[in-house]
N, CA, C and O atoms as CSV, one atom per row, in Angstrom:
chain,resi,resn,atom,element,x,y,z
A,1,MET,N,N,67.905,-7.766,-43.871
A,1,MET,CA,C,66.005,-7.348,-43.690
A,1,MET,C,C,66.556,-6.192,-44.913
A,1,MET,O,O,67.494,-5.395,-44.909
A,2,SER,N,N,65.561,-6.501,-45.874
A,2,SER,CA,C,65.191,-5.311,-46.908
A,2,SER,C,C,64.723,-4.055,-46.770
A,2,SER,O,O,63.736,-4.288,-47.468
A,3,GLU,N,N,64.574,-2.895,-46.465
A,3,GLU,CA,C,64.038,-1.842,-46.512
A,3,GLU,C,C,63.413,-1.032,-47.856
A,3,GLU,O,O,64.008,-0.638,-48.859
A,4,LYS,N,N,61.903,-0.926,-47.474
A,4,LYS,CA,C,61.649,-0.162,-48.841
A,4,LYS,C,C,61.450,1.245,-48.422
A,4,LYS,O,O,60.912,1.614,-47.379
A,5,LEU,N,N,61.874,1.875,-49.220
A,5,LEU,CA,C,61.971,3.519,-49.728
A,5,LEU,C,C,60.702,3.737,-50.196
A,5,LEU,O,O,60.007,3.082,-50.973
A,6,PRO,N,N,60.482,4.887,-49.530
A,6,PRO,CA,C,58.737,5.137,-49.571
A,6,PRO,C,C,58.946,6.508,-50.739
A,6,PRO,O,O,57.946,7.151,-51.060
A,7,MET,N,N,60.213,6.836,-51.270
A,7,MET,CA,C,60.205,7.270,-52.823
A,7,MET,C,C,61.470,7.072,-53.324
A,7,MET,O,O,62.445,6.659,-52.696
A,8,LYS,N,N,61.412,7.370,-54.429
A,8,LYS,CA,C,62.899,7.024,-55.361
A,8,LYS,C,C,63.838,8.185,-54.654
A,8,LYS,O,O,63.730,9.310,-54.166
A,9,LEU,N,N,64.965,7.032,-54.958
A,9,LEU,CA,C,66.001,7.886,-54.452
A,9,LEU,C,C,66.574,9.119,-54.682
A,9,LEU,O,O,67.366,8.652,-55.501
A,10,PRO,N,N,66.941,10.628,-54.662
A,10,PRO,CA,C,67.837,11.097,-55.806
A,10,PRO,C,C,68.866,11.508,-56.369
A,10,PRO,O,O,69.648,12.162,-55.678
A,11,ASP,N,N,69.164,11.277,-57.678
A,11,ASP,CA,C,70.304,11.277,-58.297
A,11,ASP,C,C,71.850,12.450,-57.263
A,11,ASP,O,O,71.698,13.485,-56.614
A,12,PRO,N,N,73.016,11.733,-57.529
A,12,PRO,CA,C,73.990,12.244,-56.793
A,12,PRO,C,C,74.095,13.997,-56.869
A,12,PRO,O,O,74.096,14.553,-55.771
A,13,GLU,N,N,74.165,14.709,-57.857
A,13,GLU,CA,C,73.744,15.482,-57.873
A,13,GLU,C,C,72.839,16.485,-57.111
A,13,GLU,O,O,73.027,17.557,-56.536
A,14,GLN,N,N,71.554,15.509,-57.406
A,14,GLN,CA,C,70.479,16.666,-56.255
A,14,GLN,C,C,70.172,15.851,-54.731
A,14,GLN,O,O,69.231,16.137,-53.991
A,15,GLN,N,N,71.162,14.815,-54.474
A,15,GLN,CA,C,71.846,14.395,-53.316
A,15,GLN,C,C,72.851,16.076,-52.344
A,15,GLN,O,O,72.659,16.945,-51.494
A,16,ARG,N,N,73.990,15.509,-53.395
A,16,ARG,CA,C,74.751,16.962,-53.117
A,16,ARG,C,C,74.102,18.195,-53.206
A,16,ARG,O,O,74.901,19.076,-52.886
A,17,ARG,N,N,72.583,18.824,-53.612
A,17,ARG,CA,C,72.209,20.256,-53.331
A,17,ARG,C,C,71.445,19.953,-51.997
A,17,ARG,O,O,71.283,20.718,-51.047
A,18,ASN,N,N,70.943,18.461,-52.166
A,18,ASN,CA,C,70.201,18.623,-51.136
A,18,ASN,C,C,70.917,18.571,-49.107
A,18,ASN,O,O,70.404,18.878,-48.031
A,19,GLU,N,N,71.870,18.184,-49.396
A,19,GLU,CA,C,73.349,17.968,-48.310
A,19,GLU,C,C,73.406,19.631,-48.135
A,19,GLU,O,O,72.860,20.226,-47.206
A,20,SER,N,N,74.130,20.228,-49.147
A,20,SER,CA,C,74.393,21.536,-48.854
A,20,SER,C,C,72.835,23.029,-48.574
A,20,SER,O,O,72.930,24.125,-48.021
A,21,ARG,N,N,71.784,22.459,-49.140
A,21,ARG,CA,C,70.749,22.898,-48.778
A,21,ARG,C,C,70.506,23.000,-47.162
A,21,ARG,O,O,70.260,23.989,-46.471
A,22,VAL,N,N,70.670,21.554,-46.792
A,22,VAL,CA,C,70.720,21.348,-45.490
A,22,VAL,C,C,71.412,21.582,-44.561
A,22,VAL,O,O,70.888,21.695,-43.453
A,23,ASN,N,N,72.794,21.725,-44.722
A,23,ASN,CA,C,73.990,21.859,-44.113
A,23,ASN,C,C,73.805,23.892,-43.677
A,23,ASN,O,O,74.313,24.481,-42.723
A,24,GLU,N,N,72.892,24.489,-44.816
A,24,GLU,CA,C,73.018,26.224,-45.240
A,24,GLU,C,C,72.384,26.494,-44.435
A,24,GLU,O,O,72.766,27.281,-43.569
A,25,GLY,N,N,70.756,25.744,-44.427
A,25,GLY,CA,C,69.411,26.029,-44.262
A,25,GLY,C,C,68.473,25.867,-42.910
A,25,GLY,O,O,67.555,26.586,-42.514
A,26,PHE,N,N,69.233,24.241,-42.147
A,26,PHE,CA,C,68.819,23.955,-41.415
A,26,PHE,C,C,68.332,24.562,-39.951
A,26,PHE,O,O,67.277,24.988,-39.480
A,27,TRP,N,N,69.641,24.369,-39.514
A,27,TRP,CA,C,69.500,25.179,-37.916
A,27,TRP,C,C,68.868,26.737,-38.074
A,27,TRP,O,O,68.470,27.194,-37.002
A,28,PRO,N,N,68.737,27.491,-39.072
A,28,PRO,CA,C,68.139,28.460,-38.571
A,28,PRO,C,C,67.139,28.461,-39.563
A,28,PRO,O,O,67.240,29.440,-40.303
A,29,LYS,N,N,66.167,27.666,-39.846
A,29,LYS,CA,C,65.004,27.444,-40.212
A,29,LYS,C,C,64.610,26.949,-38.841
A,29,LYS,O,O,63.554,27.496,-38.523
A,30,ILE,N,N,65.062,26.097,-37.873
A,30,ILE,CA,C,65.028,25.440,-36.945
A,30,ILE,C,C,64.503,26.407,-36.010
A,30,ILE,O,O,63.415,26.391,-35.434
A,31,ARG,N,N,65.688,27.479,-35.929
A,31,ARG,CA,C,65.728,28.669,-34.871
A,31,ARG,C,C,64.633,29.367,-35.314
A,31,ARG,O,O,64.467,30.292,-34.519
A,32,ARG,N,N,63.791,29.396,-36.188
A,32,ARG,CA,C,62.739,30.871,-36.382
A,32,ARG,C,C,61.855,29.761,-36.436
A,32,ARG,O,O,60.703,30.190,-36.371
A,33,HIS,N,N,61.882,28.615,-36.519
A,33,HIS,CA,C,60.124,27.823,-36.560
A,33,HIS,C,C,60.605,26.706,-35.848
A,33,HIS,O,O,60.941,25.739,-36.532
A,34,ALA,N,N,60.711,26.627,-34.616
A,34,ALA,CA,C,60.678,24.965,-33.659
A,34,ALA,C,C,59.435,25.780,-33.143
A,34,ALA,O,O,58.815,24.766,-32.823
A,35,ARG,N,N,58.730,26.612,-32.866
A,35,ARG,CA,C,57.713,26.189,-31.835
A,35,ARG,C,C,56.381,26.587,-32.795
A,35,ARG,O,O,55.423,27.037,-32.166
A,36,ARG,N,N,56.236,26.469,-34.189
A,36,ARG,CA,C,55.501,26.115,-34.897
A,36,ARG,C,C,55.784,24.552,-36.021
A,36,ARG,O,O,54.926,24.198,-36.829
A,37,ILE,N,N,56.728,24.026,-35.892
A,37,ILE,CA,C,56.960,22.745,-36.639
A,37,ILE,C,C,56.432,22.133,-35.294
A,37,ILE,O,O,56.848,22.473,-34.187
A,38,PRO,N,N,55.295,21.020,-35.565
A,38,PRO,CA,C,55.096,19.972,-34.547
A,38,PRO,C,C,55.937,19.026,-34.546
A,38,PRO,O,O,55.915,18.402,-33.485
A,39,PHE,N,N,56.895,18.545,-35.519
A,39,PHE,CA,C,57.710,17.524,-35.451
A,39,PHE,C,C,59.361,17.962,-34.888
A,39,PHE,O,O,60.274,17.147,-35.017
A,40,VAL,N,N,59.520,18.881,-34.469
A,40,VAL,CA,C,60.770,19.663,-34.232
A,40,VAL,C,C,61.686,18.677,-33.764
A,40,VAL,O,O,62.819,18.444,-34.185
A,41,GLU,N,N,61.083,18.149,-32.877
A,41,GLU,CA,C,62.339,17.156,-32.337
A,41,GLU,C,C,62.587,16.465,-32.932
A,41,GLU,O,O,63.798,16.295,-33.075
A,42,GLU,N,N,61.431,15.379,-33.870
A,42,GLU,CA,C,61.847,13.899,-35.053
A,42,GLU,C,C,62.453,14.617,-36.426
A,42,GLU,O,O,62.561,13.864,-37.393
A,43,ALA,N,N,62.887,16.106,-36.616
A,43,ALA,CA,C,63.653,16.621,-37.886
A,43,ALA,C,C,64.833,16.833,-37.246
A,43,ALA,O,O,65.828,16.954,-37.961
A,44,VAL,N,N,64.994,16.927,-35.711
A,44,VAL,CA,C,66.684,17.538,-35.245
A,44,VAL,C,C,67.074,15.923,-35.200
A,44,VAL,O,O,68.024,15.537,-35.881
A,45,THR,N,N,66.514,15.228,-34.593
A,45,THR,CA,C,66.834,13.412,-34.541
A,45,THR,C,C,67.093,13.318,-35.675
A,45,THR,O,O,68.220,12.999,-36.055
A,46,ALA,N,N,66.160,13.558,-36.434
A,46,ALA,CA,C,66.914,13.200,-37.938
A,46,ALA,C,C,68.032,13.639,-38.723
A,46,ALA,O,O,68.752,13.011,-39.499
A,47,TRP,N,N,68.033,14.647,-38.426
A,47,TRP,CA,C,69.463,15.639,-38.628
A,47,TRP,C,C,70.652,15.203,-38.091
A,47,TRP,O,O,71.767,15.507,-38.516
A,48,PHE,N,N,70.355,14.327,-36.944
A,48,PHE,CA,C,72.002,14.224,-36.248
A,48,PHE,C,C,72.090,12.392,-36.505
A,48,PHE,O,O,73.008,11.646,-36.166
A,49,CYS,N,N,70.873,12.056,-37.171
A,49,CYS,CA,C,71.073,10.447,-37.648
A,49,CYS,C,C,71.753,10.604,-39.196
A,49,CYS,O,O,72.462,9.694,-39.624
A,50,ALA,N,N,71.577,11.423,-39.742
A,50,ALA,CA,C,71.968,11.803,-41.206
A,50,ALA,C,C,73.384,12.296,-41.103
A,50,ALA,O,O,74.260,12.089,-41.942
A,51,ARG,N,N,73.489,12.847,-40.187
A,51,ARG,CA,C,74.830,12.898,-39.566
A,51,ARG,C,C,76.205,12.030,-39.073
A,51,ARG,O,O,77.378,12.390,-38.980
A,52,ASP,N,N,75.551,10.745,-38.803
A,52,ASP,CA,C,75.920,9.860,-38.108
A,52,ASP,C,C,76.362,8.998,-39.186
A,52,ASP,O,O,75.541,8.616,-40.020
A,53,PRO,N,N,77.857,8.576,-39.265
A,53,PRO,CA,C,79.017,7.770,-39.726
A,53,PRO,C,C,78.089,5.988,-40.068
A,53,PRO,O,O,78.403,5.084,-40.841
A,54,LYS,N,N,77.104,6.093,-39.254
A,54,LYS,CA,C,76.775,4.553,-39.219
A,54,LYS,C,C,76.141,3.958,-39.851
A,54,LYS,O,O,76.191,2.753,-40.100
A,55,THR,N,N,75.169,5.065,-40.339
A,55,THR,CA,C,73.673,5.392,-41.093
A,55,THR,C,C,73.750,5.049,-42.371
A,55,THR,O,O,74.641,5.690,-42.929
A,56,PRO,N,N,73.212,4.333,-43.053
A,56,PRO,CA,C,73.546,3.791,-44.134
A,56,PRO,C,C,72.944,5.178,-45.177
A,56,PRO,O,O,72.228,6.165,-45.003
A,57,SER,N,N,73.724,4.554,-46.330
A,57,SER,CA,C,74.016,6.431,-47.613
A,57,SER,C,C,72.562,6.063,-48.234
A,57,SER,O,O,72.223,6.963,-49.002
A,58,HIS,N,N,71.899,5.354,-48.177
A,58,HIS,CA,C,70.614,5.502,-49.036
A,58,HIS,C,C,69.255,5.960,-47.887
A,58,HIS,O,O,68.216,6.494,-48.275
A,59,ILE,N,N,69.578,5.584,-46.327
A,59,ILE,CA,C,69.056,6.494,-45.556
A,59,ILE,C,C,69.208,7.524,-45.655
A,59,ILE,O,O,68.221,8.176,-45.997
A,60,LYS,N,N,70.377,8.186,-45.442
A,60,LYS,CA,C,71.284,9.455,-45.508
A,60,LYS,C,C,70.436,9.996,-46.556
A,60,LYS,O,O,69.810,11.007,-46.239
A,61,ALA,N,N,70.310,9.644,-47.485
A,61,ALA,CA,C,69.831,10.552,-48.841
A,61,ALA,C,C,68.573,10.662,-49.030
A,61,ALA,O,O,68.282,11.500,-49.884
A,62,VAL,N,N,67.300,9.864,-48.313
A,62,VAL,CA,C,66.163,10.221,-48.187
A,62,VAL,C,C,65.773,11.081,-46.840
A,62,VAL,O,O,64.632,11.528,-46.727
A,63,VAL,N,N,66.588,11.256,-46.006
A,63,VAL,CA,C,66.334,11.993,-45.011
A,63,VAL,C,C,67.010,13.517,-45.395
A,63,VAL,O,O,66.309,14.514,-45.224
A,64,LEU,N,N,68.404,13.652,-45.921
A,64,LEU,CA,C,68.426,14.826,-46.722
A,64,LEU,C,C,67.249,15.596,-47.704
A,64,LEU,O,O,67.066,16.793,-47.927
A,65,ALA,N,N,66.651,14.571,-48.111
A,65,ALA,CA,C,65.643,14.885,-49.351
A,65,ALA,C,C,64.663,15.453,-48.190
A,65,ALA,O,O,64.401,16.654,-48.254
A,66,ALA,N,N,64.102,14.697,-47.138
A,66,ALA,CA,C,62.974,15.376,-46.483
A,66,ALA,C,C,63.942,16.572,-45.741
A,66,ALA,O,O,64.142,17.400,-46.629
A,67,LEU,N,N,64.242,16.766,-45.195
A,67,LEU,CA,C,64.964,18.556,-44.371
A,67,LEU,C,C,65.354,18.932,-45.201
A,67,LEU,O,O,65.738,20.010,-44.749
A,68,ALA,N,N,65.776,18.951,-46.792
A,68,ALA,CA,C,65.999,20.291,-47.815
A,68,ALA,C,C,64.164,20.675,-48.075
A,68,ALA,O,O,63.745,21.815,-48.277
A,69,TYR,N,N,63.594,19.858,-48.028
A,69,TYR,CA,C,62.086,20.331,-48.371
A,69,TYR,C,C,61.542,20.715,-47.228
A,69,TYR,O,O,60.678,21.586,-47.333
A,70,LEU,N,N,61.755,20.381,-46.314
A,70,LEU,CA,C,61.357,21.264,-45.139
A,70,LEU,C,C,61.921,22.603,-44.791
A,70,LEU,O,O,61.330,23.379,-44.041
A,71,ILE,N,N,63.240,22.901,-45.428
A,71,ILE,CA,C,63.678,23.929,-45.788
A,71,ILE,C,C,63.068,24.884,-46.583
A,71,ILE,O,O,62.811,26.047,-46.269
A,72,VAL,N,N,62.851,24.322,-47.630
A,72,VAL,CA,C,62.332,25.429,-48.827
A,72,VAL,C,C,61.271,26.168,-48.035
A,72,VAL,O,O,60.600,25.610,-47.166
A,73,PRO,N,N,61.126,27.649,-48.420
A,73,PRO,CA,C,60.266,27.946,-47.817
A,73,PRO,C,C,58.983,27.971,-48.703
A,73,PRO,O,O,58.058,28.607,-48.197
A,74,MET,N,N,58.726,27.389,-49.967
A,74,MET,CA,C,58.334,27.798,-51.324
A,74,MET,C,C,57.812,26.141,-51.699
A,74,MET,O,O,58.280,25.506,-52.644
A,75,ASP,N,N,56.788,25.627,-50.783
A,75,ASP,CA,C,56.632,24.374,-50.891
A,75,ASP,C,C,55.071,24.295,-51.386
A,75,ASP,O,O,54.452,25.317,-51.685
A,76,ALA,N,N,54.508,23.022,-51.444
A,76,ALA,CA,C,52.804,22.758,-51.729
A,76,ALA,C,C,51.874,24.012,-50.683
A,76,ALA,O,O,50.976,24.834,-50.869
A,77,LEU,N,N,52.658,23.583,-49.636
A,77,LEU,CA,C,51.634,24.758,-48.637
A,77,LEU,C,C,52.930,25.562,-48.132
A,77,LEU,O,O,53.807,25.020,-47.459
A,78,PRO,N,N,52.960,26.806,-48.493
A,78,PRO,CA,C,54.017,27.885,-48.047
A,78,PRO,C,C,53.942,28.144,-46.360
A,78,PRO,O,O,52.916,28.276,-45.692
A,79,ASP,N,N,55.370,28.174,-45.882
A,79,ASP,CA,C,55.267,27.643,-44.108
A,79,ASP,C,C,54.758,28.771,-43.700
A,79,ASP,O,O,54.342,28.604,-42.553
A,80,PHE,N,N,54.516,30.231,-44.199
A,80,PHE,CA,C,54.251,31.172,-43.197
A,80,PHE,C,C,52.767,31.361,-43.212
A,80,PHE,O,O,52.294,32.366,-42.681
A,81,LEU,N,N,51.501,29.900,-44.145
A,81,LEU,CA,C,50.233,29.744,-43.623
A,81,LEU,C,C,50.186,29.873,-42.307
A,81,LEU,O,O,51.156,29.367,-41.744
A,82,PRO,N,N,49.289,30.442,-41.518
A,82,PRO,CA,C,48.785,29.915,-40.109
A,82,PRO,C,C,48.586,28.787,-39.982
A,82,PRO,O,O,48.627,28.375,-41.141
A,83,ALA,N,N,48.356,27.822,-39.243
A,83,ALA,CA,C,47.798,26.661,-39.034
A,83,ALA,C,C,48.294,25.409,-39.890
A,83,ALA,O,O,48.504,24.288,-39.425
A,84,LEU,N,N,48.467,25.856,-41.433
A,84,LEU,CA,C,48.753,25.041,-42.636
A,84,LEU,C,C,50.035,24.800,-43.036
A,84,LEU,O,O,50.365,23.766,-43.617
A,85,GLY,N,N,50.879,25.819,-42.722
A,85,GLY,CA,C,52.504,26.052,-43.157
A,85,GLY,C,C,53.275,24.881,-43.209
A,85,GLY,O,O,54.012,24.597,-44.153
A,86,PHE,N,N,53.107,24.171,-42.164
A,86,PHE,CA,C,53.801,22.919,-42.119
A,86,PHE,C,C,53.003,21.620,-42.346
A,86,PHE,O,O,53.545,20.547,-42.079
A,87,LEU,N,N,51.719,21.660,-42.834
A,87,LEU,CA,C,50.824,20.534,-42.606
A,87,LEU,C,C,51.633,19.446,-44.413
A,87,LEU,O,O,51.813,18.230,-44.351
A,88,ASP,N,N,51.787,19.842,-45.044
A,88,ASP,CA,C,52.754,19.539,-46.387
A,88,ASP,C,C,53.879,18.579,-45.570
A,88,ASP,O,O,54.136,17.375,-45.602
A,89,ASP,N,N,54.391,19.685,-44.852
A,89,ASP,CA,C,55.550,19.057,-44.615
A,89,ASP,C,C,56.111,18.033,-43.598
A,89,ASP,O,O,57.206,17.495,-43.437
A,90,ALA,N,N,54.763,17.981,-42.906
A,90,ALA,CA,C,54.580,17.165,-42.025
A,90,ALA,C,C,53.954,15.378,-42.256
A,90,ALA,O,O,54.124,14.327,-41.637
A,91,SER,N,N,53.366,15.690,-43.195
A,91,SER,CA,C,52.704,14.318,-44.019
A,91,SER,C,C,54.259,14.006,-44.681
A,91,SER,O,O,54.606,12.859,-44.397
A,92,MET,N,N,54.932,14.496,-45.218
A,92,MET,CA,C,55.810,14.298,-46.132
A,92,MET,C,C,56.898,13.455,-45.510
A,92,MET,O,O,57.401,12.486,-46.079
A,93,PHE,N,N,57.377,14.077,-43.766
A,93,PHE,CA,C,58.450,14.033,-42.480
A,93,PHE,C,C,58.166,12.284,-42.450
A,93,PHE,O,O,58.869,11.352,-42.840
A,94,TRP,N,N,56.637,12.328,-41.719
A,94,TRP,CA,C,56.031,10.867,-41.184
A,94,TRP,C,C,56.353,10.060,-41.926
A,94,TRP,O,O,56.780,9.126,-41.248
A,95,ALA,N,N,56.459,9.670,-43.646
A,95,ALA,CA,C,56.849,8.628,-44.137
A,95,ALA,C,C,58.194,8.516,-44.014
A,95,ALA,O,O,58.739,7.424,-43.854
A,96,VAL,N,N,58.961,9.861,-44.091
A,96,VAL,CA,C,60.418,9.648,-44.249
A,96,VAL,C,C,60.645,8.885,-42.341
A,96,VAL,O,O,61.564,8.082,-42.181
A,97,TRP,N,N,60.150,9.089,-41.673
A,97,TRP,CA,C,60.190,8.806,-40.465
A,97,TRP,C,C,60.169,7.513,-40.593
A,97,TRP,O,O,61.291,7.007,-40.585
A,98,GLN,N,N,59.139,6.670,-40.729
A,98,GLN,CA,C,58.647,5.233,-40.787
A,98,GLN,C,C,59.937,4.778,-41.201
A,98,GLN,O,O,60.555,4.324,-40.238
A,99,LEU,N,N,60.714,4.720,-42.512
A,99,LEU,CA,C,62.031,4.385,-42.739
A,99,LEU,C,C,62.827,4.443,-41.768
A,99,LEU,O,O,63.386,3.501,-41.206
A,100,LEU,N,N,62.937,6.104,-41.435
A,100,LEU,CA,C,64.595,6.241,-40.683
A,100,LEU,C,C,64.014,5.397,-39.018
A,100,LEU,O,O,64.847,4.771,-38.363
A,101,SER,N,N,62.877,5.483,-38.642
A,101,SER,CA,C,62.622,4.683,-37.243
A,101,SER,C,C,63.497,3.937,-37.362
A,101,SER,O,O,64.435,4.316,-36.661
A,102,GLY,N,N,63.784,2.785,-38.039
A,102,GLY,CA,C,65.534,1.460,-37.673
A,102,GLY,C,C,66.883,2.270,-37.126
A,102,GLY,O,O,67.821,2.044,-36.361
A,103,HIS,N,N,66.430,3.316,-37.954
A,103,HIS,CA,C,68.279,3.917,-37.558
A,103,HIS,C,C,68.046,4.859,-36.754
A,103,HIS,O,O,68.640,5.888,-37.075
A,104,ILE,N,N,67.553,4.924,-36.024
A,104,ILE,CA,C,67.376,6.435,-34.706
A,104,ILE,C,C,67.864,5.491,-33.777
A,104,ILE,O,O,67.399,4.385,-33.501
A,105,THR,N,N,69.161,6.240,-33.193
A,105,THR,CA,C,69.547,5.425,-31.698
A,105,THR,C,C,68.883,6.756,-30.886
A,105,THR,O,O,68.351,7.834,-31.152
A,106,GLU,N,N,69.381,5.732,-29.412
A,106,GLU,CA,C,68.970,6.694,-28.389
A,106,GLU,C,C,70.100,7.826,-27.923
A,106,GLU,O,O,69.985,8.645,-27.010
A,107,GLU,N,N,71.398,7.597,-28.963
A,107,GLU,CA,C,72.123,8.797,-29.113
A,107,GLU,C,C,71.716,9.839,-29.759
A,107,GLU,O,O,71.676,10.920,-29.171
A,108,HIS,N,N,71.332,9.729,-31.101
A,108,HIS,CA,C,70.512,10.890,-31.925
A,108,HIS,C,C,69.392,11.694,-31.146
A,108,HIS,O,O,69.320,12.922,-31.176
A,109,ARG,N,N,68.522,10.868,-30.443
A,109,ARG,CA,C,67.712,11.603,-29.389
A,109,ARG,C,C,68.087,12.138,-28.182
A,109,ARG,O,O,67.452,12.932,-27.489
A,110,GLN,N,N,69.089,11.683,-27.994
A,110,GLN,CA,C,69.751,12.552,-26.390
A,110,GLN,C,C,70.157,13.728,-27.702
A,110,GLN,O,O,69.469,14.749,-27.724
A,111,LYS,N,N,71.387,13.552,-28.888
A,111,LYS,CA,C,71.547,15.126,-29.083
A,111,LYS,C,C,70.731,15.653,-29.190
A,111,LYS,O,O,70.642,16.453,-28.259
A,112,ALA,N,N,69.395,15.767,-30.319
A,112,ALA,CA,C,68.830,16.205,-30.702
A,112,ALA,C,C,67.858,17.398,-29.345
A,112,ALA,O,O,67.663,18.613,-29.325
A,113,ALA,N,N,67.516,16.396,-28.501
A,113,ALA,CA,C,67.065,17.235,-26.786
A,113,ALA,C,C,68.244,17.887,-26.631
A,113,ALA,O,O,67.891,19.023,-26.313
A,114,GLU,N,N,69.491,17.862,-26.663
A,114,GLU,CA,C,70.484,18.799,-25.783
A,114,GLU,C,C,70.555,19.979,-27.029
A,114,GLU,O,O,70.889,21.164,-27.043
A,115,ALA,N,N,70.121,19.131,-27.945
A,115,ALA,CA,C,70.854,20.735,-29.157
A,115,ALA,C,C,69.579,21.806,-28.706
A,115,ALA,O,O,69.679,22.901,-28.153
A,116,LEU,N,N,68.528,21.180,-29.086
A,116,LEU,CA,C,67.142,21.807,-28.563
A,116,LEU,C,C,67.071,22.665,-27.010
A,116,LEU,O,O,66.368,23.619,-26.678
A,117,ASP,N,N,67.706,22.190,-26.541
A,117,ASP,CA,C,67.656,22.647,-25.229
A,117,ASP,C,C,68.761,23.879,-25.307
A,117,ASP,O,O,68.547,24.939,-24.719
A,118,ALA,N,N,70.045,23.631,-26.138
A,118,ALA,CA,C,70.567,24.500,-25.657
A,118,ALA,C,C,70.083,25.627,-26.605
A,118,ALA,O,O,70.013,26.711,-26.027
A,119,GLU,N,N,69.812,25.644,-27.610
A,119,GLU,CA,C,68.903,27.175,-28.500
A,119,GLU,C,C,68.041,27.202,-27.378
A,119,GLU,O,O,67.679,28.364,-27.194
A,120,HIS,N,N,67.669,26.602,-26.741
A,120,HIS,CA,C,65.859,27.120,-25.657
A,120,HIS,C,C,64.966,27.033,-26.763
A,120,HIS,O,O,64.157,27.936,-26.977
A,121,LEU,N,N,65.065,25.756,-27.670
A,121,LEU,CA,C,63.526,25.719,-28.891
A,121,LEU,C,C,62.728,24.278,-27.950
A,121,LEU,O,O,62.243,23.424,-28.693
A,122,ARG,N,N,62.610,24.046,-26.582
A,122,ARG,CA,C,62.027,23.153,-26.044
A,122,ARG,C,C,61.082,23.564,-25.413
A,122,ARG,O,O,61.641,23.623,-24.317
A,123,GLU,N,N,60.117,23.887,-25.233
A,123,GLU,CA,C,58.935,24.203,-23.854
A,123,GLU,C,C,59.268,23.432,-22.929
A,123,GLU,O,O,58.640,23.431,-21.870
């Protein structure tokens, strides 16, 4: 089955920077803003999918780029803006989620739920 990528894959150096940014900043950002991120469960599920050795490398590259964008504090709409701050992140993440959804497993979903519960980040 051929998958259409919604965006150009980052070059290898950018992929390394994205992975580093996600490794360092994903959980701190989630802990600070989980209740304000309407797609937090999907973002954490994507994080687990990107960590899964069975996930194809081109899917990981796109997911890490999307998660890196989520982490960057100053993007098209800065995250501190009330009600709007995560709108651009949500739009971009939705496009990536469409590509990723075929690679999400029940194990990814379960790990995300457990992690959010352990951090007391789900309502």
